[in-house]
Backbone as CSV, one residue per row, in Angstrom:
resi,resn,N_x,N_y,N_z,CA_x,CA_y,CA_z,C_x,C_y,C_z
1,MET,92.401,64.458,71.807,91.872,64.462,73.157,92.152,65.824,73.800
2,VAL,91.142,66.409,74.386,91.273,67.708,75.032,91.707,67.506,76.479
3,LYS,92.723,68.265,76.884,93.182,68.212,78.277,92.842,69.546,78.932
4,LEU,92.201,69.475,80.079,91.786,70.661,80.810,92.565,70.745,82.113
5,ASP,93.151,71.888,82.365,93.984,72.105,83.551,93.423,73.319,84.306
6,TYR,93.106,73.153,85.593,92.567,74.235,86.418,93.528,74.581,87.547
7,ALA,93.481,75.844,87.977,94.237,76.238,89.163,93.506,77.399,89.835
8,ASP,93.689,77.518,91.119,93.058,78.554,91.934,94.102,79.635,92.228
9,TYR,93.806,80.872,91.865,94.760,81.966,92.019,94.190,83.101,92.861
10,LYS,95.080,83.845,93.489,94.702,85.114,94.104,95.360,86.214,93.274
11,PHE,94.766,87.379,93.276,95.255,88.493,92.470,95.874,89.550,93.383
12,THR,97.118,89.911,93.097,97.807,90.939,93.873,98.324,92.021,92.934
13,VAL,98.492,93.214,93.471,98.943,94.352,92.675,100.447,94.525,92.859
14,LYS,101.136,94.696,91.745,102.586,94.955,91.760,102.845,96.228,90.971
15,GLU,103.673,97.090,91.533,104.041,98.320,90.845,105.510,98.252,90.463
16,GLY,105.783,98.528,89.191,107.153,98.526,88.704,107.857,99.832,89.027
17,SER,109.019,100.024,88.465,109.801,101.238,88.682,109.401,102.309,87.676
18,PRO,109.380,103.577,88.109,109.081,104.654,87.166,110.205,104.797,86.145
19,SER,109.921,105.533,85.080,110.927,105.746,84.049,112.067,106.604,84.578
20,VAL,113.119,106.690,83.815,114.304,107.450,84.196,113.960,108.920,84.468
21,SER,112.949,109.441,83.779,112.568,110.851,83.955,111.973,111.120,85.329
22,GLY,111.608,110.052,86.038,111.038,110.219,87.370,109.553,110.543,87.340
23,ALA,108.972,110.496,86.158,107.538,110.777,86.039,106.738,109.721,86.792
24,ASP,105.505,110.064,87.103,104.620,109.135,87.810,104.048,108.151,86.793
25,ASP,104.919,107.302,86.252,104.513,106.396,85.180,104.936,104.955,85.428
26,ALA,105.065,104.594,86.700,105.459,103.229,87.018,104.383,102.263,86.526
27,PRO,104.784,101.210,85.834,103.797,100.249,85.344,103.140,99.493,86.503
28,VAL,101.846,99.247,86.360,101.081,98.532,87.380,100.598,97.222,86.765
29,SER,100.755,96.141,87.520,100.350,94.812,87.046,99.528,94.109,88.107
30,LEU,98.695,93.201,87.638,98.017,92.272,88.529,98.739,90.943,88.393
31,CYS,99.246,90.437,89.481,99.913,89.139,89.461,98.921,88.080,89.915
32,CYS,98.947,86.965,89.223,98.103,85.826,89.557,98.974,84.840,90.326
33,GLU,98.779,84.819,91.628,99.603,83.964,92.486,98.809,82.724,92.871
34,PRO,99.396,81.544,92.711,98.652,80.312,92.998,98.317,80.184,94.482
35,ARG,97.092,79.759,94.745,96.684,79.485,96.134,97.103,78.070,96.534
36,THR,96.930,77.134,95.615,97.245,75.736,95.936,98.223,75.163,94.920
37,SER,97.782,75.055,93.664,98.665,74.505,92.636,98.721,75.445,91.445
38,GLU,99.745,75.291,90.636,99.983,76.138,89.463,99.494,75.420,88.213
39,LEU,99.062,76.184,87.200,98.746,75.577,85.906,100.008,74.918,85.359
40,SER,99.849,73.767,84.733,101.016,73.027,84.245,101.822,73.814,83.211
41,ILE,101.175,74.678,82.437,101.892,75.446,81.407,102.774,76.536,82.001
42,VAL,102.509,76.918,83.242,103.264,78.000,83.874,104.566,77.494,84.476
43,GLY,104.561,76.292,84.996,105.770,75.743,85.612,106.179,76.535,86.836
44,SER,107.436,76.976,86.867,107.919,77.703,88.039,107.775,79.218,87.875
45,GLY,107.125,79.667,86.808,106.932,81.106,86.579,105.655,81.600,87.244
46,TYR,105.131,82.697,86.715,103.868,83.226,87.220,103.149,83.956,86.099
47,LEU,101.855,84.140,86.286,101.040,84.870,85.325,100.898,86.309,85.797
48,SER,100.906,87.231,84.859,100.789,88.645,85.194,99.940,89.336,84.136
49,ILE,99.084,90.246,84.579,98.251,91.049,83.693,98.775,92.474,83.764
50,HIS,99.297,92.979,82.657,99.857,94.330,82.626,98.749,95.317,82.282
51,LEU,98.528,96.273,83.166,97.463,97.248,82.983,97.945,98.428,82.144
52,LYS,97.006,99.100,81.517,97.346,100.239,80.667,97.880,101.397,81.487
53,LYS,98.690,102.249,80.835,99.220,103.448,81.491,98.061,104.275,82.019
54,GLY,98.273,104.862,83.177,97.246,105.707,83.781,96.404,105.005,84.819
55,ILE,96.484,103.666,84.866,95.753,102.924,85.897,96.560,103.032,87.191
56,SER,95.946,103.595,88.212,96.641,103.794,89.489,96.655,102.497,90.297
57,CYS,97.494,102.470,91.322,97.528,101.308,92.217,96.188,101.144,92.931
58,ASP,95.555,102.265,93.268,94.237,102.183,93.914,93.215,101.551,92.972
59,ASP,93.236,101.965,91.698,92.342,101.356,90.709,92.641,99.865,90.575
60,ALA,93.915,99.532,90.524,94.324,98.136,90.382,93.877,97.310,91.592
61,GLN,93.956,97.887,92.778,93.500,97.186,93.990,92.011,96.874,93.886
62,GLU,91.251,97.822,93.352,89.812,97.615,93.183,89.545,96.508,92.157
63,ILE,90.315,96.508,91.076,90.187,95.455,90.064,90.501,94.093,90.691
64,ALA,91.607,94.022,91.438,92.003,92.763,92.089,90.915,92.288,93.052
65,LYS,90.347,93.211,93.804,89.280,92.868,94.756,88.081,92.280,94.007
66,ASN,87.700,92.904,92.893,86.573,92.401,92.117,86.883,91.035,91.505
67,LEU,88.080,90.855,90.977,88.451,89.557,90.404,88.404,88.461,91.459
68,GLU,88.832,88.780,92.671,88.782,87.810,93.776,87.341,87.354,94.013
69,GLN,86.392,88.286,93.881,84.981,87.958,94.104,84.370,87.215,92.925
70,TRP,84.806,87.509,91.711,84.142,87.013,90.510,84.760,85.766,89.899
71,ILE,86.038,85.542,90.092,86.715,84.428,89.416,86.950,83.288,90.395
72,GLU,86.483,82.114,89.996,86.685,80.939,90.852,88.011,80.252,90.547
73,LYS,88.277,80.002,89.256,89.512,79.333,88.845,89.922,79.844,87.470
74,ILE,91.185,79.638,87.133,91.706,79.939,85.804,92.030,78.590,85.170
75,SER,91.727,78.471,83.883,91.974,77.183,83.237,92.800,77.348,81.970
76,TYR,93.389,76.245,81.569,94.123,76.141,80.307,93.606,74.894,79.613
77,VAL,93.221,75.051,78.353,92.702,73.924,77.591,93.674,73.630,76.452
78,LYS,94.148,72.402,76.410,95.050,71.967,75.343,94.284,70.991,74.464
79,GLY,94.189,71.326,73.169,93.362,70.508,72.284,94.119,69.618,71.385
């Protein structure tokens, strides 16, 4: 029996700490924060999308804005 689990998320940008060298290389992530309920597989954690090096916070904000417009829900299917 297939079980389908849906949740509604908003996408926010998080910037990590730069490396010890102080270079402009802080990792940038998109965090998927639940609007109402969380996917059952996530529990009390959260989902995060780690972007490739070189993606700026401004670029990430644009990605998050587009995802907000294009994605209705995120699902998990257990078969």
